[in-house]
VOGU-3710 file (C-alpha; in Angstrom, 3 decimals, decimal comma):
1> mlalsdikgv> 67,479/78,562/108,752  68,825/76,204/111,305  70,464/77,876/114,386  73,935/76,860/115,355  72,728/74,905/118,373  70,655/72,760/116,067  73,809/71,298/114,367  75,033/67,973/115,511  78,102/68,307/117,910  77,191/71,902/118,940
11> gaktleklht> 76,379/71,966/122,720  76,234/75,000/125,022  80,104/75,000/125,567  80,914/74,557/121,932  78,424/77,376/121,072  80,426/79,766/123,372  83,553/78,827/121,771  82,128/79,493/118,308  81,085/82,886/119,457  84,609/83,664/120,514
21> lniydidslv> 85,516/83,105/116,837  82,775/85,528/115,860  80,598/82,694/114,569  76,949/83,315/115,480  74,975/81,568/112,643  75,362/79,019/109,987  76,271/81,609/107,353  79,355/82,726/109,209  80,107/79,121/110,020  80,401/77,876/106,480
31> rffpvnyidm> 82,253/81,081/105,483  84,878/80,482/108,249  87,473/79,375/105,695  90,485/77,230/106,267  93,888/78,867/106,557  95,619/75,843/104,923  95,334/72,343/104,056  97,430/69,199/104,786  97,642/66,027/102,611  97,209/63,359/105,172
41> dsvsnldeag> 98,625/60,826/102,516  101,893/62,583/102,445  104,581/62,762/105,138  105,608/66,355/106,118  109,122/67,663/105,480  110,517/69,125/108,741  112,985/71,268/106,841  110,074/73,131/105,214  107,798/73,263/108,267  107,893/76,144/110,719
51> egvfvllnlk> 106,673/77,186/114,106  102,851/76,563/114,483  102,538/74,521/111,238  100,567/71,236/111,417  102,621/68,294/110,354  101,991/64,573/109,616  105,132/62,426/110,681  106,254/58,793/110,525  108,388/58,200/113,672  110,148/55,392/115,436
61> iivvskpfrr> 110,004/55,833/119,274  113,548/55,769/120,482  113,197/57,256/123,957  110,268/57,084/126,496  109,968/58,455/129,953  107,836/57,475/132,916  104,691/59,618/133,497  105,369/62,390/136,072  103,595/65,342/137,563  104,449/68,953/137,372
71> gklsmfravg> 102,116/70,843/139,705  98,534/69,819/138,789  99,546/68,530/135,418  100,646/65,007/134,623  103,134/64,526/131,817  104,391/61,852/129,533  107,251/62,280/127,197  108,878/60,484/124,361  111,190/61,023/121,477  110,548/59,869/117,989
81> qgedgkkvrl> 112,894/59,660/115,015  111,969/60,079/111,435  113,405/58,238/108,360  115,588/61,410/107,743  117,155/61,013/111,232  115,559/64,164/112,659  114,338/63,700/116,277  111,014/65,084/117,491  109,992/65,528/121,180  106,390/64,246/121,920
91> vwynmpymsk> 104,572/65,432/124,988  101,140/64,566/126,303  99,613/66,337/129,215  97,092/64,637/131,608  97,301/61,360/129,619  99,276/58,987/131,845  97,869/56,033/129,914  99,973/57,000/126,865  102,927/55,121/128,493  101,159/51,870/127,636
101> livqdreirc> 100,589/52,949/124,057  103,898/54,683/123,215  106,693/52,041/123,791  110,220/51,724/122,762  110,880/50,842/119,113  107,246/51,131/118,188  106,504/52,918/114,854  103,746/55,442/114,930  102,121/57,935/112,604  101,341/61,257/114,421
111> fgklrtqkgy> 99,721/64,480/113,579  99,931/67,822/115,463  101,163/71,439/115,520  104,857/71,792/115,379  106,936/73,806/117,845  110,437/74,695/116,926  111,883/77,018/119,647  114,010/74,160/121,203  114,264/71,574/118,459  111,223/69,890/117,071
121> elinpafeqr> 108,333/69,139/119,407  104,594/68,131/119,211  102,252/68,705/122,110  99,350/66,167/122,588  99,619/64,946/118,930  97,072/62,570/117,559  98,583/59,227/116,631  98,033/55,688/115,341  100,276/52,624/115,204  101,916/52,160/111,894
131> ecgeskftgi> 101,080/48,359/111,872  97,296/49,034/112,374  94,970/48,312/109,463  93,200/51,175/107,695  94,686/54,550/108,556  92,618/57,413/110,110  95,170/59,869/108,820  94,198/59,970/105,008  92,669/62,524/102,573  92,890/66,247/102,566
141> kplyptkghi> 92,459/67,858/106,031  91,440/71,556/106,169  93,168/73,519/108,894  91,087/76,304/110,467  92,219/79,463/112,477  90,340/78,290/115,551  93,035/79,903/117,915  92,920/76,793/120,022  89,409/77,283/121,181  88,080/74,250/119,188
151> nqavfssiir> 89,837/71,029/118,234  90,467/70,847/114,514  88,627/67,482/114,057  85,662/68,719/116,153  85,305/71,929/114,167  85,691/70,194/110,837  82,966/67,728/111,788  80,584/70,663/112,809  80,978/72,288/109,515  80,475/68,953/107,611
161> nalqdyqaes> 77,265/68,477/109,640  76,099/72,068/108,903  76,749/71,780/105,119  74,343/68,795/104,846  71,180/70,963/105,159  72,683/74,306/104,234  70,952/76,115/101,405  73,595/78,260/99,650  71,783/81,199/98,148  74,053/83,320/95,959
171> iisqatanky> 73,417/86,969/95,720  74,985/86,833/92,198  72,490/86,198/89,361  72,826/83,241/87,143  73,481/85,535/84,219  76,359/87,090/85,941  77,657/83,863/87,214  77,668/82,505/83,578  79,409/85,702/82,458  82,277/85,260/84,957
181> rlmplkdali> 82,160/81,443/84,734  81,501/80,937/88,416  80,774/77,457/89,957  77,681/76,999/92,006  78,189/78,421/95,497  77,235/75,214/97,277  79,723/73,190/95,240  82,425/75,706/96,066  81,649/75,430/99,849  81,768/71,723/99,909
191> svhcpnmlle> 85,119/71,787/98,041  86,466/74,308/100,538  85,625/72,315/103,547  85,524/68,634/102,209  88,037/68,655/99,353  88,787/65,365/97,630  92,179/66,716/96,226  94,309/69,603/96,901  93,883/70,952/93,311  90,335/71,820/93,899
201> tapaleraal> 90,658/74,005/97,068  92,180/77,113/95,350  89,255/77,752/92,756  86,590/76,787/95,378  88,204/79,171/98,052  88,186/82,001/95,298  84,443/81,407/94,477  83,475/81,268/98,104  85,529/84,308/98,921  84,106/86,143/95,859
211> eelvrriaay> 80,543/85,619/97,150  81,540/87,158/100,522  83,272/90,087/98,974  80,386/90,896/96,617  77,947/90,652/99,499  79,885/93,066/101,659  80,515/95,465/98,768  76,751/95,382/98,009  75,683/95,719/101,608  78,032/98,667/102,268
221> klvkesgkre> 76,863/100,420/99,070  73,284/100,092/100,365  74,214/101,511/103,689  76,235/104,224/102,125  73,310/105,233/99,844  71,040/105,583/102,999  73,624/107,559/104,970  72,586/111,011/105,877  74,708/113,964/106,441  74,365/115,785/109,926
231> ifyhtsldvv> 76,698/118,633/109,266  75,899/121,138/106,579  78,345/123,697/105,295  76,368/126,822/104,354  78,968/128,203/101,984  80,745/127,417/98,696  84,269/126,348/97,780  84,922/129,933/96,461  85,920/130,841/99,964  89,276/129,146/99,716
241> devslpytlt> 90,105/131,627/96,938  90,645/134,059/99,735  93,765/132,160/101,000  96,916/133,540/99,468  99,244/130,714/98,769  103,033/131,037/97,944  102,464/128,845/94,870  99,672/127,861/92,390  97,889/124,562/93,054  98,749/121,911/90,498
251> asqaqalsgi> 95,944/120,606/88,361  95,590/117,308/90,484  95,657/119,248/93,694  92,833/121,554/92,431  90,848/118,315/91,173  91,280/116,728/94,585  90,150/119,878/96,436  86,995/120,219/94,265  86,080/116,562/94,416  86,324/116,369/98,137
261> snimlsdkpl> 84,473/119,596/98,825  81,704/118,339/96,436  81,123/115,440/98,637  81,169/117,802/101,755  78,498/119,819/100,008  76,314/116,788/99,227  73,959/115,077/101,412  76,331/112,183/101,994  79,058/112,226/104,785  82,659/112,337/103,622
271> namltgdvgs> 84,856/109,281/104,204  87,779/109,697/101,931  91,522/109,132/101,384  93,929/111,643/99,764  96,880/109,694/98,431  99,993/111,049/96,932  103,746/110,392/97,443  105,693/112,253/99,915  106,030/116,009/99,309  103,185/115,905/96,537
281> gktvvallla> 101,217/118,583/98,370  98,454/116,651/100,300  98,853/119,036/103,316  97,869/122,268/101,402  94,712/120,540/100,071  93,831/119,528/103,640  94,591/123,130/104,951  92,259/124,643/102,367  89,432/122,142/103,224  89,860/122,883/106,944
291> yfavragyqa> 89,625/126,672/106,081  86,369/125,815/104,156  84,885/124,069/107,243  85,953/126,923/109,580  84,466/129,569/107,216  81,153/127,531/107,431  81,237/127,977/111,170  82,799/124,757/112,387  85,973/123,424/113,920  88,565/121,161/112,187
301> avmapteila> 91,191/118,858/113,745  94,462/117,533/112,325  96,074/114,571/114,041  99,827/113,968/113,136  101,887/110,988/114,259  104,800/112,927/115,585  105,480/116,267/117,461  107,769/117,266/114,673  105,079/116,939/111,995  102,395/118,532/114,263
311> rqhhntfnql> 104,648/121,569/115,019  105,300/121,832/111,223  101,690/121,800/110,376  100,882/124,300/113,117  103,415/126,773/111,757  102,246/126,248/108,144  98,430/126,625/109,159  99,291/129,863/111,108  101,474/131,358/108,418  98,785/130,853/105,802
321> lekygvrael> 95,531/131,413/107,836  96,281/133,583/110,816  95,786/136,792/108,798  92,263/135,654/107,990  91,422/135,486/111,696  91,785/131,728/111,822  93,352/130,335/115,049  95,282/127,104/114,789  95,737/125,594/118,322  98,718/123,332/118,925
331> llggmkaaek> 98,055/120,463/121,447  100,847/118,195/122,489  101,266/115,707/125,276  104,370/117,358/126,628  102,896/120,789/127,021  102,993/122,594/130,443  99,927/122,252/132,559  98,796/125,895/132,477  99,518/126,044/128,810  97,459/122,921/128,147
341> raalsrierg> 94,490/124,130/130,251  94,332/127,329/128,322  94,457/125,560/125,012  91,654/123,089/126,067  89,536/126,014/127,171  89,816/127,736/123,803  89,023/124,482/122,119  85,924/123,861/124,149  84,649/127,420/123,858  85,130/127,168/120,034
351> nanivigtha> 87,880/129,951/120,085  90,308/127,451/118,593  89,174/126,975/114,925  91,651/124,269/113,906  93,242/121,910/116,389  96,601/120,378/115,454  98,341/117,783/117,577  99,506/114,181/118,197  97,843/111,651/120,365  96,966/114,553/122,817
361> vissgvrfan> 94,088/115,454/120,419  92,188/112,206/121,421  92,888/112,398/125,223  89,732/112,281/127,358  90,091/115,871/128,524  89,706/117,242/124,888  86,132/118,675/124,234  85,335/120,299/120,953  82,544/122,834/120,563  81,486/121,821/117,087
371> laflvideqh> 84,023/119,582/115,377  82,927/118,881/111,754  86,088/117,879/109,705  88,994/115,625/110,669  92,311/115,223/108,988  94,392/112,236/109,833  97,857/112,624/108,457  100,071/109,548/107,603  97,389/107,139/108,831  99,674/104,134/108,887
381> rfgvaertal> 101,343/105,552/112,011  98,116/105,273/114,113  96,189/102,357/115,330  92,509/101,865/114,559  91,560/102,405/118,108  93,333/105,687/118,286  91,757/107,030/115,091  88,301/105,825/116,251  88,762/107,765/119,532  89,262/111,044/117,504
391> iskgitpdil> 86,187/110,348/115,317  84,010/109,903/118,428  84,712/113,489/119,371  82,604/114,783/116,549  78,861/113,953/115,963  79,352/112,351/112,400  82,405/114,367/111,251  83,748/114,362/107,792  86,859/112,319/107,560  89,824/112,795/105,387
401> tlsatpiprs> 92,994/110,673/105,780  96,192/111,505/104,017  98,793/108,777/103,076  101,713/108,136/100,870  101,305/104,492/101,307  97,766/103,276/102,297  97,829/100,550/104,919  96,554/97,204/103,643  93,205/97,505/105,521  92,666/100,813/103,977
411> lrltmfgdid> 93,619/99,466/100,530  91,019/96,766/100,783  88,275/99,165/101,828  89,139/101,468/98,777  89,272/98,512/96,428  85,855/97,494/97,510  84,661/101,048/96,560  83,654/101,809/100,089  86,025/104,783/100,443  86,326/107,689/98,177
421> vfsidrrfsa> 89,920/108,026/96,812  91,523/111,119/95,448  95,041/111,166/94,183  97,671/113,912/93,798  100,335/113,482/91,211  104,062/113,666/92,296  105,935/116,738/91,502  109,066/114,962/90,105  109,577/111,867/88,181  109,808/108,750/90,434
431> sniitatvek> 112,938/107,768/88,703  115,064/110,423/90,474  115,413/108,129/93,473  117,490/104,883/93,022  116,849/102,210/95,707  119,119/99,182/96,293  119,778/96,526/98,858  123,295/96,436/100,428  124,640/93,252/101,928  126,828/92,830/104,970
441> gkrkgmldyi> 130,230/92,735/103,057  129,501/96,137/101,303  128,592/98,017/104,610  131,959/100,031/104,795  131,909/100,771/101,245  128,449/102,209/101,430  129,311/104,405/104,414  132,622/105,627/102,759  130,549/106,674/99,579  127,931/108,427/101,638
451> ageclkgkqa> 130,766/110,337/103,611  132,516/111,238/100,309  129,341/112,629/98,799  128,639/114,609/101,907  132,089/116,195/101,585  131,022/117,482/98,138  128,062/119,291/99,887  125,249/116,700/99,820  123,338/115,628/102,800  122,379/112,234/104,128
461> yivaprvydd> 120,068/110,366/106,514  121,252/107,289/108,361  118,155/105,402/109,821  118,289/102,729/112,483  115,388/100,630/113,752  116,094/101,303/117,575  117,463/104,150/119,649  119,853/101,816/121,656  119,952/98,100/122,618  118,066/97,962/125,879
471> egiecetaeg> 116,439/94,427/125,459  119,322/92,377/124,201  117,994/92,565/120,543  120,788/92,334/117,967  120,265/95,119/115,546  121,865/98,496/114,636  120,872/101,434/116,843  120,842/105,148/116,337  123,274/105,719/119,288  125,660/103,001/118,160
481> lykelnkayg> 125,748/104,306/114,511  126,131/107,866/115,751  129,276/106,981/117,754  130,529/104,891/114,957  130,242/107,485/112,265  131,596/110,229/114,366  134,672/108,243/115,135  135,142/107,320/111,494  134,212/110,526/109,744  133,537/113,284/112,498
491> kdikisllhg> 136,712/115,126/111,729  135,658/115,888/108,110  131,867/116,273/108,383  129,413/117,181/111,033  126,902/114,476/112,230  123,777/115,085/114,171  121,540/112,722/116,175  117,817/112,618/116,366  115,425/110,179/118,187  112,285/110,310/120,249
501> kmrpnekqks> 114,013/109,912/123,564  115,900/113,205/123,289  114,690/116,476/124,919  112,527/118,678/122,704  115,070/121,369/122,525  117,851/118,902/121,564  115,610/117,404/118,767  114,846/120,814/117,467  118,466/121,764/117,318  119,394/118,579/115,481
511> iddfreniss> 116,553/119,255/112,858  117,587/123,048/112,516  121,296/122,093/112,015  120,503/119,665/109,309  117,885/121,827/107,683  120,363/124,730/107,447  123,139/122,390/106,221  125,273/122,937/109,384  125,406/119,122/109,709  125,695/116,839/106,662
521> vlvattviev> 124,462/113,711/108,271  121,453/113,081/110,292  121,539/109,737/112,231  117,935/109,051/113,349  115,185/106,527/113,992  111,812/106,623/112,128  111,094/109,942/113,918  112,159/111,418/110,506  109,641/109,403/108,719  107,304/112,414/108,484
531> gvdvpnaslm> 107,796/116,040/109,092  111,378/116,669/108,231  111,650/118,430/104,956  115,251/119,107/103,748  115,338/119,507/99,931  119,178/119,176/99,731  119,114/115,676/101,308  119,856/113,132/98,498  121,278/110,092/100,378  119,700/107,688/102,850
541> aifgaerfgl> 120,907/104,393/104,324  118,391/102,370/106,280  120,053/99,847/108,580  118,125/96,637/109,488  115,822/97,416/106,624  114,112/94,099/106,836  112,735/95,138/110,251  110,588/97,938/108,674  107,204/97,680/107,041  106,841/98,604/103,473
551> aslhqlrgri> 104,871/101,700/104,346  107,612/102,998/106,743  110,309/102,252/104,215  108,476/104,138/101,322  107,814/107,141/103,723  111,456/107,185/104,846  112,643/106,982/101,221  110,383/110,088/100,538  112,670/112,142/102,689  115,246/112,407/99,962
561> grdgqksycf> 115,083/113,766/96,338  112,493/116,229/97,417  113,659/118,839/94,959  114,033/116,456/92,011  117,751/115,783/92,289  119,195/112,316/91,734  119,082/110,494/95,069  120,051/107,120/96,445  118,365/105,049/99,146  120,323/101,995/100,366
571> lytekerede> 118,526/99,215/102,253  121,143/97,704/104,451  120,406/94,067/105,643  122,443/91,229/106,954  119,646/88,780/106,075  120,431/86,381/103,319  117,293/84,168/102,935  115,543/84,995/99,742  111,962/85,051/101,368  113,228/87,585/103,873
581> lvrlnilcae> 114,383/89,922/101,008  111,048/89,848/99,102  109,669/93,008/100,714  112,942/94,933/100,061  113,090/93,793/96,372  109,571/95,212/96,056  110,772/98,577/97,289  113,656/98,476/94,868  111,481/97,883/91,897  108,438/100,005/92,952
591> rngleiaekd> 108,124/103,725/93,466  104,383/104,192/93,466  102,770/104,167/96,926  99,628/102,455/95,832  101,500/99,736/94,018  103,578/99,191/97,111  100,535/98,982/99,245  98,986/96,383/96,938  102,061/94,157/97,037  102,241/94,705/100,857
601> yelrgagewm> 98,625/93,504/101,019  99,372/90,332/99,012  102,271/89,512/101,412  100,457/90,132/104,678  96,792/90,484/104,228  94,416/93,504/105,174  93,849/92,925/108,816  90,466/92,432/110,485  87,526/93,764/108,359  85,893/95,438/111,528
611> gesqsgragy> 88,588/94,853/114,086  91,570/96,739/115,263  94,219/94,385/113,773  95,980/96,026/110,831  98,049/93,165/109,817  96,497/90,116/108,133  94,515/87,601/110,388  94,772/83,942/109,940  92,281/82,598/107,335  91,831/82,961/103,559
621> rpsvslmkta> 93,400/86,058/102,083  91,760/87,160/98,783  94,098/88,391/96,117  94,106/91,853/94,809  92,874/90,549/91,429  89,885/88,728/93,188  88,977/92,008/94,980  88,907/93,838/91,658  86,719/91,196/90,144  84,414/91,367/93,226
631> revaqeidlh> 84,048/95,132/92,671  83,063/94,500/88,974  80,508/91,900/89,928  79,006/93,954/92,725  78,133/96,744/90,082  75,651/94,208/88,561  73,901/93,337/91,798  70,221/94,759/92,087  70,679/96,393/95,557  67,092/97,046/96,101
641> ahakellqya> 65,892/93,633/95,088  68,140/92,229/97,851  67,691/95,242/100,198  66,183/93,312/103,135  68,906/90,591/103,080  71,785/93,039/102,549  70,620/95,365/105,347  70,398/92,394/107,744  73,865/91,305/106,689  75,133/94,832/107,134
651> arlkldritl> 73,719/95,085/110,721  75,236/91,722/111,671  78,728/92,731/110,463  78,320/96,417/111,612  79,099/97,652/108,111  77,362/100,747/109,030  80,164/101,683/111,248  83,019/101,201/108,786  85,394/104,059/108,138  88,830/104,134/106,894
661> n> 89,766/104,737/110,487
//
């Protein structure tokens, strides 16, 4: 196969730029898909274009400036006006000769990336005179996520040159291709990068993306098959029967416990997700598995996103396991120095059997004696790098993540079949919580209703996106809402405040007052998202709801209706544009965490496959249905017939390092 440097147009500097885009060979080059396309035969509509969008405009030059210097840069500016009357600033850097080409009353056709912060503006746009003969702006132009490293025209030219001699070898057999009616891979790649019309790009992208997905699934399956366990539990699941629980496990809890422990007792490492809506009982399953690891002679660790949840877990683990000689060690960032040193010493000596904490668990000073089992609770609250740091503290530890709403990256991995997924059924019907959006004009009515219900003995959460306004950002704040509600309703009902900037004793008092029904309303930030369990709470109002991710909104909603009573979650927003309300409407319609995660993925992508970004990166975004098809097709791949190719592919993409975390 040709090397990148053999392609016409790829010199030493261009090769370095390709490497910055993670393009190291022709395969990765031709699979670097466009993020969008622009029809160069159709003028763009500025009303529909946004920041960073490439546009093609017909403009009449109405203002020109003389070239001038700003520091080491020379600049030339002009203003063009479209047929719709909209004005666009044009700026060229280090091109003083543009003053001879861009003149008053001249009509030009220009192409570039739009900036909209201060009106419409194009920086260094390509252009041509309208009166010239054959236009260079014609046909369908692919737009690549080159992050400014390589000019679009240069990048497109490189890919076209590469495709001339590229042999597209599909891993999918002809029989399977016929079964799923797949077009030839080479034809798809040509249509992706060199389309004749826009209509052909969507099916071509799907076919090319399907090949990539199937290849990754197959490669990872092969890697997973060859994965070897380094930690062995010389015991059986029967040991968990020793733990006396205050309730009987549900059928789905028992099934999840059995399924996860079976993997831990196999010769394959555990990399699993335990899903279930808030309050379904994921923690008790994790507790029993941690006990199972401890009885086998190892340590376990539990990382929670907040101190509130870490303390709650610590209390639960100690209450249930201390009588069996299991020590659960709490490790928090705010501990006193002497207290922390003692805890670290017990962890390093192995005297602490289960370590529970927040980010402190992954700090450099923490050394485990024999960490074997990791539980990462509410994974969407942690970054990939943070979770990786915890994993690195074990040799090849078994990993179990708990989540009510899987983040899109995790969803993508589980859809590919790379991660074992176990689910717990919810205790109550999802229909007991009614969710609705509330517009600006109904704000007072919503608060009056909540206050009235609290007078009848009910309890409510009022959630704000920020503690207070310290950066000039216009949004509701916890401090502001607390003062407002106290002024309006404080004479009749007790209102408490809770946020991360309060002292630990203040936070605990607010939680205790609300838990014991001393206060009827708890005004808070997302600190209540996990770890606050008040069964009597049946009302919630989330202010600035459009500022929250779907995972956070679903988690917050899970704080109410925990005893099965009829509950109401109000999503208050002052936004009116339909596209800004799409996510909120999803939450109103959906109650299942996995369904919400799927729709979240469709909206914002799954993040970098191997990187640390958890939101979608620029580039083609495969649909949920395409990923499901890829999983089906991958079942028909003869892994061992393609073993050499797949293992090379896996090594190149570091698929052997993939975990949910």
